[in-house]
VOLUMFI-57867 format. One record per residue: residue in one letter; z, x negated, y of N, C-alpha, C in turn. Coordinates in steps of 0.2 Angstrom, whole numbers, padded with zeros to 4 digits, always signed. Layout:
// residues N
aZXYZXYZXY ...
This chain:
// residues 349
m+0430-0775+1044+0429-0776+1052+0430-0769+1055 n+0434-0769+1060+0435-0762+1062+0428-0761+1068 m+0429-0754+1070+0422-0756+1075+0424-0760+1081 e+0429-0761+1085+0431-0764+1089+0428-0771+1087 e+0429-0773+1083+0427-0782+1080+0419-0782+1080 k+0416-0775+1076+0410-0775+1076+0405-0774+1082 a+0409-0772+1087+0405-0770+1094+0405-0779+1097 e+0412-0782+1097+0413-0789+1099+0408-0793+1097 s+0407-0792+1089+0404-0798+1087+0393-0797+1087 l+0394-0790+1088+0387-0788+1090+0385-0790+1098 l+0389-0791+1102+0389-0791+1110+0389-0801+1109 a+0393-0804+1104+0395-0811+1105+0386-0814+1103 n+0383-0811+1098+0377-0811+1094+0371-0810+1100 a+0372-0807+1102+0367-0804+1108+0365-0810+1113 m+0374-0811+1117+0373-0816+1121+0372-0822+1118 r+0372-0824+1114+0372-0832+1110+0363-0832+1111 l+0359-0828+1108+0353-0825+1110+0349-0824+1116 g+0352-0825+1121+0350-0822+1127+0346-0816+1130 v+0349-0810+1125+0347-0804+1125+0347-0801+1131 s+0342-0796+1133+0342-0793+1140+0345-0785+1138 d+0342-0784+1133+0344-0777+1130+0345-0775+1124 i+0351-0771+1122+0353-0769+1115+0350-0760+1114 h+0347-0761+1111+0343-0753+1107+0346-0751+1101 l+0350-0745+1100+0352-0744+1094+0349-0737+1094 l+0346-0736+1088+0341-0729+1088+0341-0724+1082 p+0341-0718+1082+0342-0715+1076+0337-0713+1074 y+0336-0712+1067+0329-0711+1062+0334-0703+1059 e+0329-0702+1055+0332-0696+1051+0339-0698+1046 d+0338-0703+1042+0343-0703+1037+0346-0710+1041 h+0345-0714+1044+0348-0721+1047+0349-0722+1054 y+0353-0727+1057+0351-0730+1063+0348-0738+1063 e+0343-0739+1068+0342-0745+1068+0342-0749+1075 l+0344-0756+1074+0346-0760+1080+0341-0765+1081 f+0340-0764+1088+0335-0771+1091+0337-0773+1096 f+0337-0779+1097+0336-0784+1102+0331-0784+1107 r+0331-0784+1114+0325-0786+1117+0326-0791+1121 v+0321-0796+1116+0321-0805+1121+0314-0804+1122 s+0312-0811+1127+0306-0812+1131+0301-0810+1126 t+0302-0810+1120+0295-0809+1115+0293-0803+1114 g+0299-0797+1115+0299-0791+1114+0306-0789+1111 l+0304-0782+1108+0310-0780+1103+0309-0783+1095 s+0315-0784+1094+0316-0788+1086+0321-0784+1083 k+0318-0781+1077+0324-0777+1074+0327-0782+1070 v+0336-0781+1070+0341-0786+1068+0346-0783+1066 a+0345-0776+1062+0350-0771+1058+0348-0766+1057 v+0351-0763+1050+0351-0755+1049+0357-0752+1049 y+0359-0748+1050+0366-0743+1049+0364-0736+1045 s+0370-0734+1043+0369-0729+1041+0371-0724+1046 i+0369-0717+1046+0370-0712+1053+0378-0713+1053 e+0384-0713+1050+0390-0713+1051+0393-0720+1055 k+0389-0725+1051+0391-0732+1056+0388-0731+1062 g+0381-0729+1062+0378-0729+1070+0381-0724+1074 e+0383-0719+1072+0386-0715+1078+0394-0717+1079 r+0398-0719+1075+0403-0724+1078+0403-0727+1081 l+0397-0733+1082+0397-0739+1085+0395-0735+1094 i+0391-0730+1092+0388-0726+1099+0395-0725+1103 s+0401-0720+1097+0407-0718+1101+0409-0722+1104 y+0411-0728+1100+0415-0735+1103+0413-0735+1110 f+0406-0736+1112+0402-0740+1117+0404-0735+1122 k+0402-0728+1120+0404-0723+1126+0412-0722+1128 f+0417-0723+1122+0423-0724+1126+0424-0730+1129 l+0423-0736+1127+0422-0740+1131+0420-0741+1138 s+0415-0738+1140+0411-0736+1147+0413-0729+1150 n+0419-0726+1147+0422-0720+1151+0418-0714+1151 m+0413-0713+1146+0409-0708+1145+0413-0703+1141 n+0408-0697+1140+0411-0692+1136+0410-0693+1130 v+0414-0695+1127+0414-0695+1119+0412-0689+1115 g+0414-0685+1115+0413-0678+1114+0406-0673+1115 e+0404-0677+1122+0397-0674+1124+0390-0678+1119 r+0386-0674+1115+0382-0678+1114+0376-0677+1115 r+0376-0669+1118+0369-0667+1118+0365-0669+1127 k+0370-0670+1132+0367-0672+1138+0367-0678+1138 p+0362-0681+1142+0361-0689+1143+0367-0691+1148 q+0369-0698+1145+0375-0700+1148+0374-0708+1150 s+0378-0710+1156+0377-0717+1159+0384-0719+1160 g+0385-0726+1158+0392-0730+1160+0390-0736+1161 a+0397-0740+1163+0396-0748+1163+0403-0749+1162 v+0404-0755+1160+0409-0759+1159+0408-0767+1161 r+0412-0769+1162+0414-0778+1163+0417-0779+1158 y+0415-0786+1155+0417-0789+1147+0418-0796+1148 r+0424-0799+1145+0424-0805+1146+0423-0807+1137 l+0420-0813+1136+0419-0816+1129+0418-0822+1129 n+0422-0825+1124+0422-0833+1123+0421-0836+1132 g+0425-0832+1135+0425-0837+1141+0419-0836+1147 k+0414-0831+1145+0408-0829+1149+0409-0821+1150 k+0408-0821+1157+0409-0813+1160+0402-0810+1160 i+0401-0803+1157+0394-0801+1157+0398-0793+1157 e+0390-0788+1162+0392-0782+1163+0386-0779+1160 l+0389-0773+1156+0387-0768+1152+0383-0764+1156 r+0379-0760+1155+0375-0753+1158+0372-0752+1153 l+0376-0745+1151+0374-0742+1145+0370-0735+1149 s+0367-0731+1144+0364-0724+1143+0363-0721+1137 t+0363-0716+1135+0363-0713+1129+0360-0707+1130 i+0354-0704+1125+0349-0698+1127+0350-0697+1118 a+0350-0689+1117+0349-0687+1111+0343-0685+1110 n+0341-0686+1103+0334-0683+1101+0333-0677+1098 f+0330-0672+1096+0329-0666+1096+0334-0662+1092 r+0336-0668+1085+0342-0666+1081+0348-0667+1084 y+0350-0669+1090+0357-0670+1093+0357-0678+1090 q+0356-0681+1088+0355-0688+1086+0356-0694+1093 e+0361-0696+1095+0362-0698+1100+0358-0707+1099 s+0355-0709+1105+0352-0716+1105+0356-0721+1111 l+0357-0727+1111+0361-0729+1115+0356-0736+1117 v+0357-0736+1123+0353-0743+1126+0357-0746+1130 i+0359-0753+1129+0365-0755+1132+0360-0763+1136 r+0361-0764+1144+0358-0767+1145+0363-0774+1149 l+0362-0779+1147+0366-0785+1148+0365-0788+1153 l+0371-0788+1158+0370-0793+1164+0373-0799+1164 y+0371-0805+1165+0375-0811+1164+0377-0812+1171 a+0384-0814+1170+0387-0815+1178+0388-0821+1178 n+0387-0828+1172+0387-0834+1174+0383-0838+1177 p+0382-0840+1183+0377-0844+1186+0376-0848+1180 g+0367-0849+1179+0366-0853+1175+0363-0852+1167 f+0367-0846+1166+0366-0842+1161+0360-0839+1160 e+0361-0834+1166+0354-0829+1165+0347-0831+1162 p+0345-0829+1159+0338-0832+1159+0333-0830+1164 g+0327-0836+1163+0321-0833+1169+0322-0837+1174 l+0327-0844+1174+0326-0846+1182+0322-0851+1183 h+0315-0852+1177+0313-0857+1177+0305-0854+1178 a+0299-0858+1183+0295-0857+1183+0289-0860+1182 f+0283-0857+1178+0280-0861+1173+0275-0867+1179 f+0276-0868+1185+0273-0870+1189+0278-0873+1195 p+0282-0878+1195+0288-0880+1198+0285-0880+1206 a+0278-0880+1209+0277-0881+1214+0279-0874+1217 q+0276-0868+1213+0278-0862+1216+0285-0861+1220 e+0290-0864+1215+0297-0863+1217+0298-0868+1223 a+0295-0873+1223+0296-0876+1230+0293-0872+1235 e+0287-0867+1235+0286-0864+1241+0288-0858+1242 l+0293-0856+1237+0296-0849+1238+0302-0853+1243 l+0305-0856+1241+0310-0861+1243+0310-0861+1253 e+0302-0865+1253+0302-0866+1259+0303-0859+1266 l+0301-0853+1260+0301-0846+1265+0308-0846+1270 l+0314-0848+1263+0320-0846+1267+0322-0853+1272 d+0318-0855+1273+0320-0858+1281+0317-0857+1286 h+0314-0850+1285+0312-0845+1291+0320-0843+1294 k+0320-0842+1299+0329-0839+1303+0326-0830+1305 s+0320-0829+1302+0318-0820+1305+0312-0821+1300 g+0312-0814+1298+0306-0812+1293+0308-0807+1288 l+0303-0806+1283+0303-0802+1278+0298-0806+1273 v+0303-0806+1268+0301-0807+1261+0299-0802+1256 l+0295-0801+1252+0296-0796+1249+0294-0798+1242 f+0297-0795+1237+0297-0797+1229+0295-0791+1225 s+0289-0791+1222+0288-0785+1218+0286-0787+1210 g+0286-0783+1207+0285-0783+1198+0287-0778+1195 p+0286-0779+1189+0288-0773+1183+0295-0776+1183 t+0301-0768+1180+0307-0770+1179+0307-0773+1173 g+0313-0780+1175+0313-0785+1170+0311-0790+1171 s+0305-0790+1175+0300-0797+1177+0306-0802+1180 g+0311-0801+1180+0315-0807+1184+0317-0808+1192 k+0315-0802+1196+0316-0802+1203+0322-0805+1205 t+0326-0800+1204+0334-0800+1205+0334-0808+1205 t+0333-0810+1198+0335-0817+1196+0332-0823+1200 t+0326-0822+1202+0323-0825+1207+0326-0827+1212 i+0328-0822+1215+0331-0820+1221+0338-0825+1222 y+0342-0823+1217+0348-0826+1216+0347-0834+1216 h+0341-0836+1211+0341-0843+1210+0340-0846+1217 l+0335-0844+1221+0332-0846+1228+0338-0846+1232 l+0343-0842+1232+0347-0841+1237+0355-0846+1237 r+0355-0844+1230+0359-0852+1229+0358-0860+1231 r+0353-0860+1229+0349-0866+1230+0349-0866+1239 k+0348-0862+1242+0347-0864+1249+0355-0865+1251 y+0360-0860+1248+0366-0861+1249+0370-0867+1248 a+0366-0871+1243+0370-0877+1241+0367-0882+1248 d+0363-0880+1251+0361-0886+1257+0365-0884+1261 e+0366-0877+1264+0370-0876+1270+0374-0870+1268 p+0380-0869+1271+0383-0864+1271+0380-0858+1275 l+0379-0853+1271+0376-0846+1275+0381-0840+1274 q+0381-0836+1278+0381-0828+1277+0375-0824+1274 i+0377-0823+1268+0373-0819+1264+0374-0815+1262 i+0373-0808+1264+0374-0800+1263+0369-0798+1257 t+0370-0794+1251+0366-0792+1249+0369-0784+1248 m+0364-0780+1246+0364-0774+1245+0361-0770+1238 e+0364-0769+1232+0360-0767+1227+0364-0759+1223 d+0358-0760+1221+0360-0751+1216+0357-0752+1209 p+0362-0755+1205+0370-0757+1206+0368-0765+1206 v+0376-0768+1208+0375-0775+1209+0373-0778+1201 e+0369-0783+1200+0367-0784+1194+0370-0791+1192 i+0371-0795+1197+0373-0801+1196+0379-0805+1201 e+0385-0804+1198+0390-0807+1204+0391-0813+1205 e+0389-0814+1212+0392-0821+1216+0397-0821+1220 p+0400-0825+1219+0405-0825+1225+0404-0828+1231 l+0397-0833+1231+0397-0835+1238+0392-0830+1242 f+0391-0825+1240+0389-0819+1244+0392-0813+1246 l+0393-0810+1250+0397-0804+1252+0390-0797+1247 q+0394-0796+1243+0387-0789+1240+0392-0783+1240 a+0388-0779+1243+0388-0771+1244+0384-0768+1238 e+0387-0760+1238+0384-0758+1232+0382-0750+1234 v+0377-0748+1232+0375-0742+1235+0378-0736+1231 n+0381-0732+1235+0385-0726+1230+0383-0720+1234 e+0377-0716+1232+0374-0709+1235+0380-0705+1236 a+0383-0705+1229+0387-0699+1229+0392-0699+1234 a+0393-0704+1236+0399-0705+1241+0395-0706+1248 g+0388-0706+1248+0386-0705+1255+0384-0713+1257 i+0386-0716+1251+0384-0725+1255+0376-0726+1252 t+0372-0724+1258+0365-0727+1256+0362-0732+1257 y+0357-0737+1257+0353-0742+1258+0354-0743+1267 d+0352-0737+1269+0351-0737+1277+0357-0737+1281 l+0362-0734+1278+0368-0733+1279+0371-0741+1280 l+0371-0745+1273+0373-0751+1271+0368-0757+1278 i+0364-0755+1278+0360-0760+1281+0362-0759+1289 r+0364-0754+1291+0367-0753+1298+0373-0757+1299 q+0376-0756+1293+0383-0758+1295+0384-0767+1294 c+0379-0769+1290+0379-0776+1289+0377-0779+1293 l+0371-0778+1297+0369-0780+1304+0375-0782+1308 r+0380-0779+1309+0386-0780+1314+0389-0786+1311 h+0389-0786+1304+0391-0795+1302+0387-0801+1302 h+0383-0799+1308+0377-0805+1308+0377-0811+1303 p+0372-0807+1299+0371-0811+1292+0365-0817+1294 d+0364-0821+1289+0359-0826+1290+0353-0824+1286 i+0355-0822+1282+0349-0819+1276+0353-0812+1273 l+0350-0806+1274+0350-0802+1270+0346-0797+1265 v+0350-0796+1259+0345-0795+1253+0346-0787+1251 i+0340-0783+1251+0340-0778+1249+0336-0776+1244 g+0343-0773+1239+0339-0773+1232+0333-0768+1231 e+0332-0764+1234+0324-0760+1233+0322-0755+1239 i+0316-0757+1242+0314-0753+1246+0312-0746+1242 r+0315-0739+1243+0312-0734+1239+0311-0727+1245 d+0311-0728+1249+0309-0722+1255+0308-0725+1263 e+0305-0721+1266+0303-0721+1273+0308-0725+1278 e+0315-0720+1277+0320-0722+1279+0324-0730+1279 t+0324-0733+1273+0325-0739+1271+0319-0744+1274 a+0312-0742+1272+0307-0747+1274+0308-0747+1282 k+0309-0742+1286+0310-0744+1291+0316-0749+1295 m+0321-0747+1291+0326-0752+1292+0326-0758+1290 v+0323-0760+1286+0320-0765+1284+0316-0770+1289 v+0311-0765+1292+0306-0771+1296+0311-0771+1302 r+0316-0766+1304+0320-0766+1310+0323-0773+1311 s+0327-0773+1305+0332-0779+1303+0327-0786+1305 a+0322-0786+1302+0318-0791+1302+0315-0793+1309 l+0313-0787+1313+0310-0789+1320+0318-0792+1324 t+0322-0790+1323+0329-0792+1327+0333-0797+1326 g+0327-0801+1322+0330-0808+1322+0333-0810+1315 h+0334-0807+1309+0336-0808+1303+0331-0810+1298 l+0332-0815+1293+0329-0817+1287+0329-0810+1283 v+0326-0806+1280+0328-0801+1276+0323-0801+1269 i+0327-0801+1264+0323-0801+1257+0324-0795+1253 a+0318-0792+1252+0319-0787+1247+0314-0787+1241 t+0315-0780+1237+0310-0778+1231+0306-0772+1232 i+0302-0771+1230+0298-0765+1232+0292-0766+1225 h+0292-0758+1223+0289-0758+1217+0280-0758+1218 a+0277-0762+1215+0269-0762+1218+0266-0766+1211 k+0260-0765+1209+0258-0770+1204+0257-0777+1205 e+0253-0779+1212+0254-0784+1214+0254-0786+1222 s+0253-0790+1224+0255-0792+1231+0249-0786+1237 f+0244-0786+1237+0241-0783+1241+0243-0775+1238 g+0243-0773+1232+0247-0766+1232+0254-0765+1237 v+0259-0771+1236+0263-0769+1240+0262-0768+1248 l+0257-0771+1250+0255-0769+1258+0254-0762+1259 e+0248-0759+1252+0246-0752+1252+0253-0748+1251 r+0258-0750+1248+0264-0746+1245+0268-0746+1254 l+0269-0750+1259+0272-0750+1264+0267-0746+1270 r+0261-0745+1269+0258-0741+1273+0260-0733+1270 e+0260-0732+1263+0264-0727+1261+0270-0724+1264 l+0272-0730+1264+0281-0730+1269+0282-0728+1277 a+0275-0728+1280+0274-0727+1286+0276-0734+1291 i+0275-0740+1286+0276-0745+1290+0268-0746+1293 s+0268-0748+1299+0259-0750+1301+0258-0757+1299 s+0252-0758+1300+0249-0766+1301+0251-0768+1305 e+0252-0767+1311+0255-0771+1317+0261-0773+1316 q+0267-0768+1312+0273-0770+1309+0274-0776+1306 m+0269-0775+1300+0267-0780+1297+0267-0788+1298 k+0262-0788+1303+0261-0794+1304+0266-0797+1309 q+0270-0792+1311+0276-0795+1316+0282-0798+1312 t+0282-0796+1306+0289-0795+1301+0286-0800+1295 l+0281-0799+1292+0280-0801+1284+0280-0808+1284 l+0282-0812+1282+0281-0819+1279+0276-0820+1273 a+0280-0816+1269+0276-0817+1261+0278-0810+1257 v+0273-0808+1252+0275-0804+1247+0272-0808+1241 v+0278-0806+1237+0277-0812+1229+0277-0807+1225 s+0272-0808+1220+0272-0803+1215+0273-0807+1208 q+0278-0806+1205+0279-0810+1198+0280-0806+1190 r+0278-0810+1186+0280-0808+1179+0284-0814+1176 l+0289-0812+1171+0294-0816+1166+0289-0818+1159 i+0286-0822+1158+0284-0821+1151+0286-0826+1147 a+0286-0825+1140+0289-0829+1136+0285-0836+1135 k+0288-0843+1134+0284-0850+1133+0281-0849+1126 y+0275-0851+1124+0272-0853+1119+0277-0857+1116 c+0278-0859+1109+0281-0862+1104+0277-0864+1101 p+0275-0871+1101+0270-0876+1096+0273-0876+1088 l+0280-0877+1090+0284-0876+1082+0283-0870+1078 c+0282-0865+1081+0282-0858+1079+0274-0855+1079 s+0271-0860+1083+0263-0856+1083+0263-0850+1086 g+0267-0849+1092+0267-0842+1096+0269-0837+1091 k+0274-0838+1087+0277-0831+1083+0284-0833+1082 c+0288-0834+1088+0294-0835+1087+0298-0830+1084 t+0303-0830+1082+0308-0824+1079+0312-0825+1084 i+0317-0820+1085+0324-0820+1090+0329-0826+1087 h+0327-0831+1082+0332-0835+1079+0329-0842+1081 c+0322-0841+1084+0320-0847+1087+0326-0853+1092 s+0325-0858+1090+0329-0862+1092+0326-0869+1095 h+0320-0869+1096+0316-0874+1099+0318-0874+1107 y+0319-0871+1110+0322-0869+1116+0327-0867+1117 q+0331-0868+1124+0339-0866+1124+0336-0859+1128 v+0343-0856+1126+0344-0848+1127+0339-0846+1134 n+0341-0851+1140+0339-0848+1146+0332-0850+1148 e+0328-0855+1142+0324-0858+1143+0317-0855+1141 k+0318-0849+1137+0314-0846+1132+0306-0842+1135 s+0310-0842+1143+0303-0839+1147+0305-0841+1153 a+0299-0840+1156+0297-0843+1163+0293-0839+1168 a+0292-0840+1173+0290-0834+1179+0285-0837+1180 i+0279-0832+1183+0272-0833+1186+0272-0830+1192 y+0271-0834+1197+0272-0830+1204+0263-0829+1208 e+0265-0824+1212+0258-0824+1215+0260-0823+1223 i+0259-0828+1226+0262-0828+1234+0256-0827+1239 l+0257-0824+1242+0253-0821+1247+0256-0822+1253 a+0256-0829+1257+0259-0831+1264+0255-0834+1267 g+0257-0834+1273+0255-0840+1279+0249-0837+1283 k+0244-0840+1283+0236-0839+1285+0232-0832+1281 e+0235-0836+1275+0231-0830+1268+0234-0822+1271 l+0240-0821+1270+0243-0815+1273+0240-0812+1280 q+0242-0817+1285+0240-0814+1290+0232-0812+1291 n+0227-0815+1290+0221-0815+1288+0217-0809+1285 h+0223-0807+1280+0221-0802+1276+0223-0796+1280 l+0229-0795+1283+0231-0790+1289+0227-0789+1293 r+0222-0795+1295+0217-0793+1302+0211-0791+1298 d+0211-0793+1292+0204-0789+1290+0199-0795+1291 k+0201-0802+1291+0198-0808+1294+0197-0811+1287 e+0191-0814+1286+0190-0821+1280+0189-0828+1283 d+0193-0831+1278+0193-0837+1282+0190-0842+1276 g+0186-0840+1270+0182-0845+1267+0185-0848+1260 k+0193-0846+1261+0198-0848+1256+0197-0844+1251 r+0197-0846+1245+0199-0840+1238+0207-0840+1238 f+0209-0833+1238+0217-0833+1236+0218-0833+1228 v+0221-0836+1228+0224-0839+1221+0228-0832+1219 s+0226-0829+1215+0229-0822+1211+0233-0824+1206 l+0236-0819+1205+0242-0818+1199+0239-0817+1192 n+0232-0816+1193+0226-0817+1186+0224-0825+1186 d+0223-0828+1192+0220-0834+1191+0228-0840+1188 k+0234-0837+1190+0240-0843+1188+0240-0840+1180 l+0240-0835+1178+0240-0831+1170+0234-0837+1168 r+0229-0837+1170+0223-0839+1167+0224-0847+1166 k+0228-0849+1172+0231-0858+1170+0235-0859+1166 a+0240-0854+1166+0246-0854+1161+0242-0855+1154 y+0238-0849+1153+0235-0851+1147+0231-0857+1144 a+0227-0858+1151+0223-0864+1148+0226-0871+1147 c+0233-0870+1149+0236-0875+1150+0240-0876+1144 g+0241-0871+1139+0246-0868+1133+0251-0867+1134 y+0252-0867+1140+0260-0862+1140+0261-0856+1139 i+0257-0850+1139+0258-0845+1135+0253-0843+1128 t+0254-0838+1125+0251-0835+1121+0244-0832+1124 e+0239-0829+1119+0234-0826+1123+0235-0818+1122 k+0241-0818+1118+0243-0811+1119+0245-0809+1125 h+0251-0813+1127+0254-0813+1134+0249-0814+1139 y+0244-0817+1140+0240-0818+1145+0237-0812+1145 l+0234-0809+1140+0229-0802+1141+0234-0795+1144 e+0242-0796+1141+0246-0791+1143+0248-0793+1149 n+0248-0798+1153+0251-0799+1160+0245-0797+1167 l+0237-0796+1162+0233-0796+1168+0231-0790+1172 v+0232-0791+1179+0232-0785+1183+0225-0784+1185 
């Protein structure tokens, strides 16, 4: 089997298992191959130094990296079609102190319905999120760790909304992770001067029904997002924070006032993507467990701060109702037997 066939076989196996990342890591006298799935990293193969280096060189060639450069970190991307399925690969290399390269490949599934993580542990939460898209203007923010399924959730909700009525949906991302022909997708390119705030200004002239901002990173983007919501657009964006109340603090750090939040915020959603408990494996599934379909091995739990609860918090008012936090939802999922104790404890905030 030549290196091209080996790489294709590796990708086909990863796609079959719903892998999110492939890790090829160097050790003193060998390489080890790991697949990242909902339950974590799983070792799947051991290669000789020569074979590991050849495989890395092939993927570097495939993604237009400098094959001869091993000392400096590099990154690249390539679109791939395998067995009728489209996939985008995001690759990065870093060398250790011995100048042995490591390779990590992120798999971005382009086929709707194949992307893992489209399910919620509590379906009523998905219905609550869908209702947010009935608003004609306002701001909905999603937060959660990298890999928690924020983009997947947003696209899933938008597809459901589009199925009800055709809409002008514009997304701005860095980079575009999921290709969707129903939406107008723009990509940030800071090297070319195409920033989030510039794209937002231009996209508003297209009169979108829904505007999606990949990530609020700085004050300028935050101000443009709020301005867009104030001018009568429904805006959905992601932002880094541990939980919903942390999102509000993060907005204040980005110079967004409480009054602006009161005027624009519809909801703040914090989410986690967690592997489902498999009773047939007693919660100790291997990467080859087939008791769930590939795209049903994990599901999302949401903390939704919206409506009166959100407005009361912004106004420092108490209404006597207890807010159902992410920890409460995790506790319920564990009590119902949906997740393992390990995953319950790992995701507490």
